[in-house]
VOKELO-258233 format. One line per 4 residues: number of its first residue (from 0); their letters; for each residue z negated, y negated, x negated of N, C-alpha, C. Coordinates in steps of 0.2 Angstrom, whole numbers, plus 5000, padded with zeros to 4 digits. Layout:
NUM> A> Z:Y:X:Z:Y:X:Z:Y:X | ...
This chain:
0> MPQE> 5000:5005:4996:4999:5000:5000:5000:4994:4996 | 5006:4990:4996:5005:4984:4991:5000:4979:4993 | 4998:4974:4988:4993:4970:4989:4994:4966:4995 | 5001:4963:4997:5003:4959:5002:5000:4963:5008
4> ELAL> 5002:4969:5009:5000:4973:5015:4993:4974:5016 | 4989:4975:5011:4982:4975:5011:4980:4969:5014 | 4982:4963:5012:4979:4956:5014:4982:4956:5022 | 4986:4958:5024:4989:4958:5031:4987:4963:5036
8> FPVA> 4983:4968:5033:4981:4974:5037:4973:4971:5039 | 4972:4970:5046:4965:4967:5048:4960:4972:5050 | 4956:4973:5045:4951:4977:5046:4943:4974:5048 | 4943:4968:5047:4937:4965:5049:4936:4965:5056
12> PGAD> 4930:4966:5058:4928:4967:5065:4930:4961:5068 | 4933:4961:5075:4934:4955:5079:4940:4951:5077 | 4944:4953:5071:4950:4949:5069:4956:4950:5074 | 4960:4945:5074:4966:4947:5078:4970:4952:5075
16> GAVG> 4971:4957:5080:4975:4962:5079:4971:4968:5074 | 4964:4967:5074:4961:4972:5069:4960:4979:5072 | 4959:4984:5068:4958:4991:5070:4953:4991:5076 | 4956:4994:5081:4951:4995:5087:4945:4999:5085
20> EEAR> 4940:4998:5088:4933:5001:5088:4933:5009:5089 | 4939:5011:5094:4939:5018:5094:4942:5023:5088 | 4947:5018:5085:4950:5022:5079:4946:5020:5072 | 4941:5016:5072:4938:5014:5066:4935:5020:5062
24> PGLI> 4930:5025:5067:4927:5031:5063:4931:5036:5060 | 4938:5037:5062:4943:5041:5059:4947:5037:5053 | 4949:5032:5055:4954:5028:5050:4951:5026:5044 | 4945:5022:5045:4941:5018:5039:4940:5024:5033
28> PLLV> 4937:5030:5035:4936:5034:5029:4942:5036:5026 | 4948:5037:5029:4954:5040:5027:4957:5034:5022 | 4956:5027:5024:4959:5022:5020:4955:5021:5014 | 4948:5022:5014:4944:5022:5009:4946:5028:5004
32> RVLF> 4948:5033:5007:4950:5039:5001:4956:5037:4999 | 4960:5035:5003:4968:5034:4999:4967:5028:4994 | 4963:5023:4996:4963:5017:4991:4959:5018:4985 | 4954:5023:4985:4949:5024:4980:4953:5026:4973
36> PKMR> 4958:5030:4973:4960:5032:4967:4964:5025:4963 | 4967:5022:4969:4971:5016:4967:4966:5011:4963 | 4960:5011:4966:4955:5005:4963:4952:5008:4956 | 4953:5014:4955:4950:5017:4949:4955:5016:4943
40> KRSG> 4962:5016:4944:4966:5015:4939:4964:5009:4934 | 4965:5011:4928:4964:5006:4923:4969:5001:4922 | 4975:5003:4923:4980:4998:4921:4986:5000:4927 | 4991:4995:4927:4996:4995:4933:4995:4990:4938
44> RLGG> 5000:4991:4943:4998:4985:4949:4999:4990:4955 | 4997:4987:4960:4998:4990:4967:5004:4988:4971 | 5009:4988:4967:5015:4987:4970:5017:4979:4971 | 5013:4975:4968:5014:4968:4969:5014:4965:4962
48> RGAV> 5013:4958:4962:5013:4954:4955:5006:4953:4954 | 5005:4952:4948:4999:4950:4946:4997:4953:4939 | 4991:4952:4937:4988:4955:4931:4986:4962:4932 | 4984:4966:4926:4981:4971:4927:4975:4970:4930
52> GSAR> 4972:4974:4935:4966:4973:4938:4967:4969:4945 | 4973:4968:4947:4974:4964:4953:4974:4968:4959 | 4976:4975:4958:4975:4980:4963:4968:4981:4964 | 4964:4982:4959:4956:4983:4960:4954:4977:4964
56> AAIL> 4955:4972:4963:4953:4965:4966:4955:4965:4973 | 4961:4966:4974:4964:4966:4981:4960:4972:4985 | 4960:4977:4982:4957:4983:4986:4949:4982:4989 | 4946:4979:4983:4939:4977:4984:4938:4971:4989
60> NFLA> 4943:4966:4989:4944:4961:4994:4945:4964:5001 | 4949:4969:5001:4950:4972:5008:4945:4976:5010 | 4940:4980:5006:4934:4983:5007:4929:4978:5009 | 4929:4973:5007:4923:4968:5009:4923:4966:5016
64> NLRP> 4929:4967:5019:4929:4966:5026:4926:4971:5031 | 4924:4977:5028:4921:4982:5031:4915:4981:5033 | 4912:4984:5038:4904:4984:5039:4901:4989:5035 | 4895:4986:5033:4890:4990:5028:4892:4998:5028
68> AELR> 4889:5000:5035:4890:5008:5036:4897:5011:5034 | 4903:5006:5035:4909:5009:5034:4910:5010:5028 | 4906:5007:5022:4907:5008:5014:4904:5015:5013 | 4901:5019:5017:4898:5025:5015:4903:5030:5012
72> PLLE> 4909:5031:5014:4914:5035:5011:4916:5032:5004 | 4915:5026:5002:4916:5024:4996:4910:5026:4991 | 4904:5025:4994:4898:5028:4990:4898:5035:4989 | 4901:5039:4993:4902:5046:4992:4906:5048:4987
76> LLLE> 4912:5044:4987:4917:5045:4981:4914:5043:4974 | 4910:5038:4975:4907:5036:4967:4902:5040:4965 | 4898:5044:4970:4893:5048:4969:4895:5055:4968 | 4902:5057:4970:4904:5063:4970:4904:5068:4964
80> PMAV> 4905:5064:4957:4904:5068:4950:4897:5071:4950 | 4892:5067:4952:4885:5069:4951:4882:5074:4956 | 4887:5075:4962:4884:5079:4968:4880:5085:4966 | 4883:5088:4961:4880:5095:4960:4873:5095:4959
84> AFVR> 4870:5090:4956:4863:5089:4954:4859:5086:4961 | 4862:5085:4968:4859:5084:4973:4856:5091:4976 | 4850:5091:4978:4846:5096:4982:4843:5092:4988 | 4842:5096:4992:4838:5094:4999:4831:5095:4997
88> PAEE> 4828:5089:4997:4820:5088:4996:4816:5092:5001 | 4811:5095:5000:4807:5099:5004:4803:5094:5007 | 4805:5092:5015:4800:5087:5018:4794:5090:5021 | 4795:5097:5022:4789:5099:5025:4782:5100:5021
92> DGRA> 4782:5097:5015:4776:5098:5011:4773:5091:5012 | 4774:5086:5016:4770:5081:5019:4772:5075:5015 | 4777:5076:5010:4779:5070:5008:4782:5065:5012 | 4786:5067:5017:4789:5063:5022:4784:5058:5025
96> QGVA> 4779:5060:5027:4773:5056:5030:4769:5053:5024 | 4770:5045:5024:4766:5041:5021:4768:5040:5013 | 4773:5043:5011:4775:5042:5003:4779:5036:5003 | 4778:5031:4999:4782:5025:4999:4788:5027:4997
100> GWER> 4793:5024:5000:4800:5025:4997:4804:5031:5000 | 4800:5036:5004:4803:5041:5006:4807:5039:5012 | 4805:5035:5017:4809:5034:5023:4810:5026:5024 | 4816:5024:5026:4817:5016:5027:4815:5016:5035
104> PGGR> 4812:5010:5037:4812:5008:5044:4819:5009:5048 | 4818:5012:5053:4825:5013:5056:4830:5018:5054 | 4828:5022:5048:4832:5026:5045:4834:5031:5048 | 4829:5035:5053:4832:5041:5055:4838:5040:5061
108> QAEK> 4837:5034:5064:4842:5031:5069:4849:5031:5065 | 4849:5027:5060:4854:5026:5056:4858:5033:5054 | 4854:5037:5052:4857:5044:5050:4859:5047:5057 | 4856:5046:5061:4859:5051:5068:4866:5046:5069
112> EAQE> 4867:5039:5070:4872:5037:5070:4878:5038:5067 | 4877:5039:5061:4881:5041:5054:4884:5047:5056 | 4879:5052:5058:4882:5059:5060:4885:5059:5065 | 4884:5055:5070:4888:5055:5076:4896:5053:5074
116> LDRF> 4896:5048:5070:4903:5046:5068:4906:5050:5064 | 4903:5055:5060:4906:5059:5056:4911:5064:5059 | 4910:5065:5065:4912:5071:5068:4920:5068:5069 | 4922:5062:5069:4929:5059:5069:4932:5059:5061
120> RLLP> 4929:5062:5057:4932:5061:5050:4936:5067:5049 | 4942:5066:5045:4946:5072:5043:4942:5077:5039 | 4940:5075:5034:4936:5079:5030:4928:5078:5030 | 4924:5084:5030:4917:5083:5032:4914:5079:5025
124> PPWW> 4909:5075:5027:4906:5072:5022:4900:5076:5018 | 4898:5074:5012:4893:5079:5009:4887:5079:5013 | 4883:5084:5012:4876:5084:5015:4872:5078:5015 | 4872:5075:5009:4867:5069:5008:4870:5063:5010
128> SAAM> 4876:5062:5013:4879:5056:5014:4876:5052:5020 | 4874:5056:5025:4870:5051:5030:4863:5049:5028 | 4860:5053:5023:4853:5050:5020:4855:5043:5017 | 4860:5041:5015:4861:5036:5011:4859:5030:5015
132> LGRG> 4860:5030:5022:4858:5025:5027:4850:5025:5028 | 4847:5029:5028:4840:5030:5031:4836:5032:5026 | 4836:5034:5020:4831:5037:5016:4830:5031:5011 | 4824:5031:5008:4822:5027:5003:4823:5029:4997
136> AGWW> 4821:5025:4991:4822:5028:4984:4818:5034:4982 | 4812:5035:4986:4808:5041:4984:4811:5047:4987 | 4815:5047:4992:4819:5053:4993:4823:5054:4990 | 4828:5049:4987:4833:5050:4983:4831:5053:4975
140> LAAV> 4825:5050:4973:4823:5054:4966:4820:5060:4968 | 4818:5063:4973:4816:5070:4975:4823:5074:4976 | 4828:5071:4977:4834:5073:4980:4839:5075:4973 | 4836:5073:4968:4840:5075:4961:4836:5080:4957
144> DQVA> 4840:5086:4956:4838:5091:4952:4839:5090:4945 | 4834:5089:4941:4834:5087:4934:4838:5091:4930 | 4836:5098:4931:4839:5103:4928:4847:5104:4929 | 4849:5103:4935:4856:5102:4936:4859:5097:4933
148> LDAL> 4856:5092:4933:4858:5085:4930:4859:5085:4923 | 4854:5089:4919:4854:5089:4912:4860:5095:4910 | 4861:5099:4915:4867:5105:4914:4874:5101:4915 | 4874:5096:4917:4881:5093:4917:4884:5090:4910
152> PARR> 4891:5093:4909:4893:5090:4903:4892:5083:4902 | 4891:5081:4896:4890:5073:4894:4896:5070:4895 | 4903:5073:4895:4908:5069:4897:4908:5066:4905 | 4905:5071:4909:4905:5070:4915:4900:5064:4917
156> KIGF> 4895:5065:4913:4889:5060:4915:4891:5053:4912 | 4896:5053:4906:4898:5047:4903:4903:5044:4908 | 4907:5048:4911:4913:5046:4915:4910:5044:4922 | 4904:5046:4924:4901:5043:4929:4898:5036:4929
160> LNAC> 4896:5035:4923:4893:5029:4921:4898:5024:4919 | 4903:5026:4917:4909:5022:4916:4912:5019:4923 | 4913:5024:4928:4915:5022:4934:4911:5016:4937 | 4904:5018:4937:4899:5013:4940:4900:5006:4936
164> RCKA> 4901:5007:4929:4903:5000:4926:4909:4997:4929 | 4915:5001:4929:4920:4997:4931:4920:4995:4939 | 4916:4997:4943:4916:4995:4950:4911:4989:4949 | 4907:4989:4945:4902:4982:4944:4907:4976:4941
168> SGAR> 4910:4978:4937:4914:4972:4934:4920:4970:4938 | 4923:4976:4942:4927:4974:4947:4925:4970:4952 | 4919:4971:4954:4916:4967:4960:4915:4960:4958 | 4914:4958:4951:4913:4951:4950:4920:4948:4948
172> GV> 4926:4952:4949:4932:4949:4948:4934:4949:4941 | 4931:4953:4936:4933:4953:4930:4938:4958:4929
């Protein structure tokens, strides 16, 4: 999708000719999945004019028009290389009650809404995806299996950190 088409494709809620509410749950995750590899490219353009990185800037500007909950597929793709280290924390041991950072206010409702929207997606999200909206840092720390994380090849860990660094620098417009 060339940069000009991204600029003309209205995804902002309430924009003239924007994607309808009934189509958003299926279309937005698909668009994110299609645009993600183009955003990660280190060189080249997105069919338009401009400097290297203009594709990344155009895609980030496009994604900036999405609602926060609609960015979940992007976070899934960013975290995918490390997903083998995620395990379901044992909630029945009492940590869910009273432990700081385990659950965010209104988090369970946000998770339920996310799971309801997931039924429209072409590809099922990872098990930990809905938890991004409702769980706090304590849950995420408990969800990382340190042994599995240590077992990942160094190249994958470095690649993950570089991908995060590219996203951060791209977000600043660098």
